[in-house]
FIROKE-128371 format. One record per residue (C-alpha): x, y, z; residue number from 1. Coordinates in steps of 0.2 Angstrom, whole numbers. Layout:
<rs>
<r <X Y Z> NUM>;
...
</rs>
This chain:
<rs>
<r <115 89 73> 1>;
<r <99 76 74> 2>;
<r <100 61 83> 3>;
<r <107 46 73> 4>;
<r <97 32 72> 5>;
<r <106 13 70> 6>;
<r <99 2 57> 7>;
<r <91 -9 69> 8>;
<r <81 5 78> 9>;
<r <74 13 60> 10>;
<r <71 -6 59> 11>;
<r <62 -7 75> 12>;
<r <51 10 73> 13>;
<r <46 5 57> 14>;
<r <40 -13 63> 15>;
<r <32 -4 79> 16>;
<r <23 8 65> 17>;
<r <19 -7 54> 18>;
<r <9 -16 68> 19>;
<r <24 -30 64> 20>;
<r <31 -30 81> 21>;
<r <15 -35 90> 22>;
<r <-2 -34 83> 23>;
<r <-14 -23 85> 24>;
<r <-31 -23 92> 25>;
<r <-39 -15 76> 26>;
<r <-52 -18 64> 27>;
<r <-49 -23 46> 28>;
<r <-52 -5 40> 29>;
<r <-43 2 55> 30>;
<r <-27 -7 50> 31>;
<r <-30 1 31> 32>;
<r <-33 17 38> 33>;
<r <-17 15 49> 34>;
<r <-6 10 35> 35>;
<r <-15 23 23> 36>;
<r <-20 10 10> 37>;
<r <-15 -9 7> 38>;
<r <-8 -13 -10> 39>;
<r <-21 -23 -19> 40>;
<r <-17 -29 -38> 41>;
<r <-17 -47 -29> 42>;
<r <-34 -50 -22> 43>;
<r <-27 -61 -6> 44>;
<r <-13 -49 -1> 45>;
<r <-21 -36 12> 46>;
<r <-30 -51 18> 47>;
<r <-15 -59 23> 48>;
<r <-8 -41 25> 49>;
<r <-22 -37 39> 50>;
<r <-20 -56 48> 51>;
<r <0 -53 48> 52>;
<r <-4 -35 60> 53>;
<r <-22 -39 70> 54>;
<r <-26 -52 82> 55>;
<r <-42 -55 78> 56>;
<r <-47 -55 60> 57>;
<r <-59 -65 47> 58>;
<r <-61 -62 29> 59>;
<r <-77 -59 30> 60>;
<r <-76 -44 40> 61>;
<r <-65 -36 25> 62>;
<r <-76 -42 12> 63>;
<r <-92 -35 22> 64>;
<r <-83 -17 21> 65>;
<r <-79 -20 3> 66>;
<r <-98 -24 1> 67>;
<r <-106 -8 10> 68>;
<r <-92 4 2> 69>;
<r <-83 7 18> 70>;
<r <-67 0 10> 71>;
<r <-64 3 -10> 72>;
<r <-50 -2 -22> 73>;
<r <-43 12 -31> 74>;
<r <-28 17 -40> 75>;
<r <-19 29 -27> 76>;
<r <0 29 -23> 77>;
<r <13 25 -35> 78>;
<r <-4 23 -48> 79>;
<r <-6 7 -40> 80>;
<r <-21 -2 -33> 81>;
<r <-23 -1 -15> 82>;
<r <-37 -3 -3> 83>;
<r <-41 13 6> 84>;
<r <-55 17 18> 85>;
<r <-70 27 9> 86>;
<r <-65 42 19> 87>;
<r <-46 41 15> 88>;
<r <-50 41 -4> 89>;
<r <-53 60 -5> 90>;
<r <-40 64 4> 91>;
<r <-27 54 -6> 92>;
<r <-38 59 -24> 93>;
<r <-36 77 -18> 94>;
<r <-17 74 -12> 95>;
<r <-10 66 -29> 96>;
<r <-22 78 -39> 97>;
<r <-5 88 -46> 98>;
<r <4 74 -49> 99>;
<r <12 72 -67> 100>;
<r <1 55 -68> 101>;
<r <-11 53 -83> 102>;
<r <-26 61 -75> 103>;
<r <-18 78 -81> 104>;
<r <-17 74 -99> 105>;
<r <-30 85 -111> 106>;
<r <-38 69 -116> 107>;
<r <-42 62 -100> 108>;
<r <-48 79 -95> 109>;
<r <-59 79 -110> 110>;
<r <-67 62 -109> 111>;
<r <-69 60 -90> 112>;
<r <-87 66 -89> 113>;
<r <-94 55 -104> 114>;
<r <-85 40 -96> 115>;
<r <-93 43 -79> 116>;
<r <-110 46 -87> 117>;
<r <-108 30 -93> 118>;
<r <-109 21 -78> 119>;
<r <-126 28 -72> 120>;
<r <-133 12 -76> 121>;
<r <-121 2 -66> 122>;
<r <-104 -4 -68> 123>;
<r <-93 -4 -85> 124>;
<r <-81 -16 -92> 125>;
<r <-63 -8 -98> 126>;
<r <-69 -16 -116> 127>;
<r <-85 -6 -116> 128>;
<r <-75 11 -112> 129>;
<r <-63 10 -124> 130>;
<r <-77 7 -137> 131>;
<r <-84 23 -131> 132>;
<r <-69 32 -133> 133>;
<r <-68 28 -152> 134>;
<r <-85 29 -157> 135>;
<r <-89 47 -147> 136>;
<r <-70 54 -147> 137>;
<r <-61 47 -159> 138>;
<r <-47 38 -149> 139>;
<r <-41 23 -153> 140>;
<r <-24 12 -148> 141>;
<r <-12 20 -137> 142>;
<r <-20 36 -135> 143>;
<r <-37 29 -129> 144>;
<r <-27 18 -117> 145>;
<r <-20 32 -110> 146>;
<r <-35 43 -110> 147>;
<r <-43 29 -101> 148>;
<r <-31 26 -87> 149>;
<r <-32 45 -84> 150>;
<r <-49 48 -85> 151>;
<r <-56 34 -74> 152>;
<r <-45 43 -59> 153>;
<r <-53 61 -63> 154>;
<r <-71 53 -65> 155>;
<r <-69 44 -48> 156>;
<r <-72 26 -57> 157>;
<r <-65 11 -46> 158>;
<r <-61 -7 -48> 159>;
<r <-80 -18 -44> 160>;
<r <-77 -23 -27> 161>;
<r <-81 -40 -33> 162>;
<r <-64 -39 -38> 163>;
<r <-56 -36 -22> 164>;
<r <-65 -51 -12> 165>;
<r <-55 -66 -7> 166>;
<r <-59 -78 -21> 167>;
<r <-59 -63 -35> 168>;
<r <-55 -67 -52> 169>;
<r <-44 -53 -62> 170>;
<r <-60 -44 -72> 171>;
<r <-58 -26 -78> 172>;
<r <-74 -19 -72> 173>;
<r <-77 0 -65> 174>;
<r <-90 7 -55> 175>;
<r <-92 27 -51> 176>;
<r <-91 33 -32> 177>;
<r <-98 47 -26> 178>;
<r <-86 63 -31> 179>;
<r <-76 68 -15> 180>;
<r <-78 84 -7> 181>;
<r <-67 97 -13> 182>;
<r <-50 97 -2> 183>;
<r <-35 110 -2> 184>;
<r <-22 99 -13> 185>;
<r <-8 105 -1> 186>;
<r <-19 104 14> 187>;
<r <-21 85 8> 188>;
<r <-4 82 5> 189>;
<r <2 89 22> 190>;
<r <-11 76 31> 191>;
<r <-5 61 20> 192>;
<r <13 64 21> 193>;
<r <10 66 41> 194>;
<r <-1 50 42> 195>;
<r <14 41 31> 196>;
<r <27 48 44> 197>;
<r <15 39 59> 198>;
<r <14 22 47> 199>;
<r <31 21 39> 200>;
<r <43 36 48> 201>;
<r <55 42 51> 202>;
<r <57 44 32> 203>;
<r <68 54 22> 204>;
<r <59 64 8> 205>;
<r <64 52 -7> 206>;
<r <57 37 5> 207>;
<r <40 51 4> 208>;
<r <42 52 -15> 209>;
<r <45 34 -19> 210>;
<r <28 29 -10> 211>;
<r <18 42 -14> 212>;
<r <26 43 -34> 213>;
<r <25 62 -30> 214>;
<r <37 75 -34> 215>;
<r <49 82 -18> 216>;
<r <52 101 -23> 217>;
<r <35 104 -31> 218>;
<r <21 94 -21> 219>;
<r <30 87 -4> 220>;
<r <42 102 -1> 221>;
<r <26 114 3> 222>;
<r <17 98 12> 223>;
<r <32 97 24> 224>;
<r <33 116 28> 225>;
<r <16 116 33> 226>;
<r <18 102 45> 227>;
<r <32 108 54> 228>;
<r <41 108 68> 229>;
<r <46 90 63> 230>;
<r <56 79 73> 231>;
<r <74 76 64> 232>;
<r <87 59 64> 233>;
<r <99 54 53> 234>;
<r <102 37 47> 235>;
<r <120 27 48> 236>;
<r <125 34 33> 237>;
<r <119 54 37> 238>;
<r <104 55 28> 239>;
<r <92 67 37> 240>;
<r <74 59 43> 241>;
<r <60 67 44> 242>;
<r <48 60 60> 243>;
<r <30 66 68> 244>;
<r <31 70 86> 245>;
<r <29 57 98> 246>;
<r <29 43 86> 247>;
<r <35 28 94> 248>;
<r <55 23 94> 249>;
<r <58 6 101> 250>;
<r <74 0 108> 251>;
<r <84 -9 94> 252>;
<r <86 -20 105> 253>;
<r <68 -28 107> 254>;
<r <63 -45 102> 255>;
<r <55 -44 84> 256>;
<r <43 -60 80> 257>;
<r <43 -68 65> 258>;
<r <29 -64 53> 259>;
<r <26 -69 34> 260>;
<r <20 -54 22> 261>;
<r <11 -56 7> 262>;
<r <16 -51 -10> 263>;
<r <19 -31 -13> 264>;
<r <18 -28 6> 265>;
<r <19 -10 8> 266>;
<r <32 -12 23> 267>;
<r <44 -17 8> 268>;
<r <39 -4 -5> 269>;
<r <37 11 4> 270>;
<r <55 16 4> 271>;
<r <68 24 -8> 272>;
<r <80 14 4> 273>;
<r <74 -3 9> 274>;
<r <86 -8 19> 275>;
<r <78 -5 36> 276>;
<r <70 -20 32> 277>;
<r <76 -29 15> 278>;
<r <95 -34 16> 279>;
<r <102 -28 -1> 280>;
<r <110 -46 -1> 281>;
<r <93 -52 -2> 282>;
<r <84 -37 -15> 283>;
<r <85 -48 -30> 284>;
<r <78 -63 -21> 285>;
<r <63 -54 -17> 286>;
<r <60 -39 -30> 287>;
<r <61 -49 -46> 288>;
<r <66 -39 -62> 289>;
<r <48 -41 -71> 290>;
<r <40 -33 -55> 291>;
<r <34 -46 -45> 292>;
<r <38 -45 -25> 293>;
<r <38 -61 -16> 294>;
<r <28 -67 -2> 295>;
<r <42 -64 12> 296>;
<r <47 -70 29> 297>;
<r <53 -57 42> 298>;
<r <66 -66 56> 299>;
<r <73 -54 68> 300>;
<r <65 -39 60> 301>;
<r <72 -41 41> 302>;
<r <67 -51 27> 303>;
<r <77 -67 27> 304>;
<r <66 -78 17> 305>;
<r <51 -81 5> 306>;
<r <37 -93 8> 307>;
<r <24 -99 -4> 308>;
<r <9 -113 -1> 309>;
<r <9 -131 -8> 310>;
<r <-2 -141 -8> 311>;
<r <-12 -133 6> 312>;
<r <4 -131 16> 313>;
<r <13 -114 19> 314>;
<r <33 -119 13> 315>;
<r <46 -107 20> 316>;
<r <61 -105 11> 317>;
<r <73 -97 21> 318>;
<r <88 -88 12> 319>;
<r <102 -94 28> 320>;
<r <101 -108 41> 321>;
<r <91 -106 56> 322>;
<r <92 -110 73> 323>;
<r <80 -124 79> 324>;
<r <73 -111 90> 325>;
<r <69 -100 76> 326>;
<r <64 -113 66> 327>;
<r <51 -118 78> 328>;
<r <44 -101 79> 329>;
<r <45 -100 59> 330>;
<r <34 -116 59> 331>;
<r <21 -110 71> 332>;
<r <17 -93 61> 333>;
<r <16 -102 45> 334>;
<r <3 -117 54> 335>;
<r <-6 -101 60> 336>;
<r <-6 -95 43> 337>;
<r <-12 -112 35> 338>;
<r <-27 -112 46> 339>;
<r <-32 -93 40> 340>;
<r <-29 -98 23> 341>;
<r <-40 -114 26> 342>;
<r <-54 -106 36> 343>;
<r <-71 -105 26> 344>;
<r <-75 -90 38> 345>;
</rs>
């Protein structure tokens, strides 16, 4: 029978691999690559997420990677906007190519080539794309929106890098990136699953499916088979957890520092069972009915409060009373984040 992992052991493994147990000496692109992307529908989120994980990080570093095209903003896992490295973009698109998403509907396949040609002169807006679909392809309303959402993935149209800058304003502007090299889809999925386990594991098949939004049986099973032999554990509920060999498994007794995470941080969203980091009793206070995910505070490795900015100050709202020593550590981390948020680079 596989070895059992306690909840605290699973928590500490997650923190270590998410670079939240100890800040890493990685570049901004290195953090994004290690995490296989960072959720980015709120522009500041990846910046704060990297700050929480890297020892020396300035916003200008990530903005420079975006301007140079070495990091791109793209719709990948869970059909959600992430920042990913340009190298990982091709692997992710190949891995997700057979998913039952809008990029595989007939209208998306039909209109993708003409939408890509529209970007020959530079960027394109969503409004211009929809006007083109109506004029050239006769698509309007819901059909046009579905075709556009799917076709822009097939055509490798990604949000303009300026929409991912620190002070970005929401704008539906898209540019074409060079079409990635053809990669075998099963090989791509195997590589992405391996990387997921290294950054999020040990994890169940359901966790991998939730993170990626791919089918366990049709898409993930062949990829997992290709990765064998994998390590296997079971959690406190007896569920099987998969893992790559030699990934860190710290003791559950190791100290976990206070960390402040941004909205929609993947450390919370990358699992079907989030109790390894988000206690169920606090779930509704963090993940709202409208899909919003709060900025959270990790204390002793688990979500124990939220934070927000009020008149330039980082205000922490704990869910339970804190001891004096923990209050001091929270105040110190909040002050460090304030300095990061206020810096002009």
